C-alpha positions in Angstrom: -10.2 13.2 16.6 -12.3 14.0 13.6 -14.3 11.5 11.6 -12.1 9.5 9.2 -13.3 6.4 7.5 -9.8 5.0 7.5 -9.4 5.2 11.2 -10.6 2.1 13.0 -11.2 1.7 16.7 -11.1 -1.3 18.9 -11.9 -1.7 22.6 -8.6 -0.2 23.7 -7.0 1.0 20.5 -7.2 3.3 17.5 -5.4 2.5 14.3 -4.9 3.4 10.6 -2.5 1.0 9.0 -1.7 2.3 5.5 1.6 1.0 4.2 3.6 2.1 1.2 5.9 -0.6 -0.1 8.5 -0.4 -2.8 10.0 -3.5 -4.4 13.2 -3.0 -6.4 14.8 -5.4 -8.8 18.3 -6.6 -8.1 20.9 -4.0 -9.3 17.9 -1.9 -10.5 17.8 -3.9 -13.7 15.0 -2.8 -16.0 13.0 -6.0 -16.4 9.3 -5.1 -16.0 6.9 -4.4 -18.9 3.3 -3.3 -18.6 2.3 -6.9 -19.0 4.5 -7.9 -16.0 3.1 -5.1 -13.9 -0.5 -5.9 -14.8 0.0 -9.5 -13.7 1.9 -8.4 -10.5 -1.0 -6.2 -9.6 -3.4 -9.1 -10.0 -1.3 -11.2 -7.7 -0.9 -8.5 -5.1 -4.6 -7.8 -5.1 -5.3 -11.5 -4.4 -2.6 -11.6 -1.7 -4.1 -8.5 0.0 -7.6 -10.1 -0.2 -6.3 -13.3 1.5 -4.9 -11.1 4.3 -8.1 -9.0 4.6 -6.3 -6.0 3.3 -7.1 -3.6 0.5 -4.6 -2.7 -2.3 -5.3 1.0 -2.6 -2.8 1.9 -5.3 -0.4 -0.1 -7.5 2.0 1.1 -10.1 5.7 0.8 -11.1 8.4 1.4 -13.6 10.8 -0.9 -15.4 12.9 -1.6 -12.3 10.5 -1.2 -9.3 6.9 -1.4 -8.1 4.9 0.6 -5.6 2.1 -0.7 -3.4 -0.1 1.3 -1.1 -2.4 -1.0 1.0 -4.3 -0.8 4.2 -5.5 -3.3 6.6 -8.9 -2.8 8.3 -8.2 -5.0 11.3 -5.8 -4.4 14.2 -2.6 -6.3 14.3 -1.9 -6.2 18.1 -3.8 -6.2 21.3 -3.7 -3.7 24.1 -4.1 0.1 24.2 -2.3 1.9 21.4 -2.6 4.2 18.4 -0.9 2.9 15.2 -0.4 5.1 12.2 1.7 4.6 9.1 3.0 6.2 5.8 5.0 8.6 7.9 2.1 11.0 8.4 2.0 12.0 4.7 -1.5 12.6 3.4 -2.7 9.6 1.5 -3.7 11.7 -1.4 0.0 12.7 -1.8 1.2 9.1 -1.6 -1.5 7.9 -4.1 -0.5 10.8 -6.5 3.2 9.9 -6.2 2.4 6.2 -7.1 0.1 7.2 -9.9 2.8 9.4 -11.5 5.3 6.5 -12.0 6.4 6.2 -15.6 4.9 2.8 -16.3 6.7 1.0 -19.2 4.8 0.1 -22.3 
């Protein structure tokens, strides 16, 4: 395995826990403005910090938000490899989130 700053190792494990979450409003109603998304991002960053995770990317549109976060600590014990985001390169996931049509 090559050197990757996002891959962490434990005594019996290797892990890279990047997670892409999408939260959608009920019935896809358009309710978010830029002000709402800005405040939501502040809250999500604080929550990630509380859980010792990093919010890598955040954006959204009028009816949904995208979060890309990663956790630097392992979640389980034992010997395992855990990977996430379906194997897509993180640069592609970040680019997808950045290209959301954020409302004004």
